[in-house]
N, C-alpha and C positions, 0 to 999 in steps of 0.2 A: 558411798559418802557424798553428801550434797555439797554444793559450792559453799554454803554457809558453814558447814562443819569444817570444810577444808580451810577456809579463811580464819575461823576462830582457833583452829589447831595451830596455825602458823603464828597467830598472835600470842597464844599461850607459850609456845616454844621460845618466841622472841623475848618474852618477859620472864622466863624461868630463872634467870640469874640476876634479875633486878632486885636490889635490896628494898625491903618494905620501909617506907618513910611515913612515920606517924606524926610528922610535924604539923601542927594546926595550920589551917589555911592562912590565917591572919599573920603567921610568922614565917610562912614558906617563901615569901617574896619580899625582898628588901624594898622598903618604900621611903628611902631617904631623898627622893627627888623633890624639887621645889614644888610647893603647892600653888604658888602664883609667881608672877614675874613683874618686877618693877615697883611693888608696894604703892599702887595708885590710891588716891583718895576716892571716896564714893562717887564724887562728881566726875572725876577723871575716868573711873571705871564705866560709868554710864556713857560717857563720850566714846570710849573705846568700843563699847557694845554697838552704839549707833554707827560708828565707822565700819565695823566689820559686817554688820547687817547690810549696810549699803554696798559693801564690797561684794557680797554674795547676791546682789541685785534685789534685795528686799527693799521695799519703799518705806522709809522711816518718817514718822510724823510725831510731833510733840503736842501735848495738851496738859492742861491742869484738870483737876477733878471736876471743877465746875463746867468746863468747856468740852469734856469728853464726849457727851452725847451729840453735840453739834459736829464735832470732828468725825465721828462714826457716820452720822447722817450724810455729811459731805462726801465721804469716801464711797458710800453706797450709791449716792446720786451720781458722782463722777464715773462710776463703773457702769452706770445704767441698770443697776440691779432692781428687779421687780419683786424678788423673793429673797429672804435671808433665813438661813438655818440657825436655830437658837437652841443651845444646850439647856437642859432643864434648870440648872443652877445659875445661869447668867443673870446678872443684875438687870432688872427691868429698866432702871434709869438709863443704862447705856444706850438703849434704843428708843428713848422717850422723844427724841427729836425727829424721828423718821416715821413715815406711814407705810414703809415697805412691808409687804405681806410676810408675816412670820411663819416659818415652818418648824414645828417642834421636832426635837430629836426623839424618834420612837424606835424601839428595837425592831419592829417589824418592817421598817422602811427599807426598801430594796436599794441596791446600788444604782439601778436605772432611775429610780425616783430621786435619789440624791444628786445624780448627774444633771437633773433638770433644774436644780436650785442654783440661783445665780451666785450667792455669796454665803459665807459662814462667819460668824463673829464668836470668838472665844476669849477666855482669859488664858493664863499659862501657869505652870508650876513654878518656873524660874527661867532666867536667861543667863547665858554664859558670855562674858565680855570678850575673853581672849579668842574664842572661836566663832563669835557671832551666832550663837545657837539658842533657839527657843526650845524649851522642854515642856511637853504636855504629859500629864499623868492620868488622864481619864477622870479627873474630879468633876463634880456636877457642873461647874462653870466652864468646863472644857469639852465635855461630852465624850462619846465613843470615838475611837481612833478613826473609823471610816469617815466620819463627818468632816474631818479636816484633810482627808486624802482624795475624796471624790469631787466635791465642788471645785470650780476653777478659780475661785477668789476667796482668800482667807484673810480676815482682819483679826489680828491678835493683839490684845491689850497687855502691856507689861507695866506693873507699878514700879516706879523708880524713885529712890534706889533700893527699896526694900526687897524686890524680887531679883536683883542683879548680883551675881557673884563673879569673881574674876576668872576662875579656872574650872576645868573639868573635875579635878580632885575635890574642890570645894562643893561642887554641885552634887557629886556622888554621896557626900556625907549627909546631904539634906534630903535626897530623894529616897523614896521607898522602893526597893528593888522588886517587891512583889506586885507593884502596880504596872499597868501597861504603858510604859514610857515611850513617847515618840519624840525623837530629837530632830529638830528642823533647822537647817542652816540655809536660809534663802528659799526661793521658790524651787519646785521640783525641776531638775535638769539632768540631762545626760548628753553624752557625746559619742559619735560613732568613730570608726577607725581613722577617719579623716579629720577628726576633732571639730565636726560641725555640731554646734550646741543646739539642743532641742529642749524647750521648756514645757512643762505640763504633762510629762509622760507618766510619772509615778505619783503625782499629787498636783496641788494648785499651780497654775501658771503664774498667778500673781499673789505674792505675800506682802501684806501691808502691816507694819508693826507700829502700834501707837504707844509711845513712852509717856505715861501719865504721872504727873507729880502732884503732890498735895492730897491730904485726906487719905482715903483708902480706895479711891477710884469709884466711889458711889455717885459722885456728881451732886 
């Protein structure tokens, strides 16, 4: 008998007296918990998002639709970026104020090539105020997951208040679970056993979030 057969046999014996439960998944777990806390207004929800993003050491910026391109150009310039990775569906207007070399998101691009890119600019699927979380879903204006994990500098644009929800339960109702969801709460960081914080291990060392109001972010 192989180790696999031995383990599966033990599992079957352990489950032999467990009653079959045909309760639908949607009814199996009680979900009477609060969907949000505090009943904040849209403006207050945006402020909570900004506060929690900053608490996670993301750099938060404000812009209106008309000034978005200038803000993005300024962030790229301040970071000293010579190249910027561009998802296929990103609005061209967002980068209209900068002459930084654009690198298209291509499927054949290797991780080593992505690592040589200075910055990446994306939109997002939505943002969660209570947790200070940005969610990407791989849409054309966000690109593949790897393009936001390999470059060291990520600029993410959030349309407020339209793309901001209060809580995780509200976000889950709007997100498509079949898409490749990436949940980002601040720049990549980890700590060792002595609690020494190191940033940039699993993703960008610097996350800059631009909260843009007015219009639809087209500029």
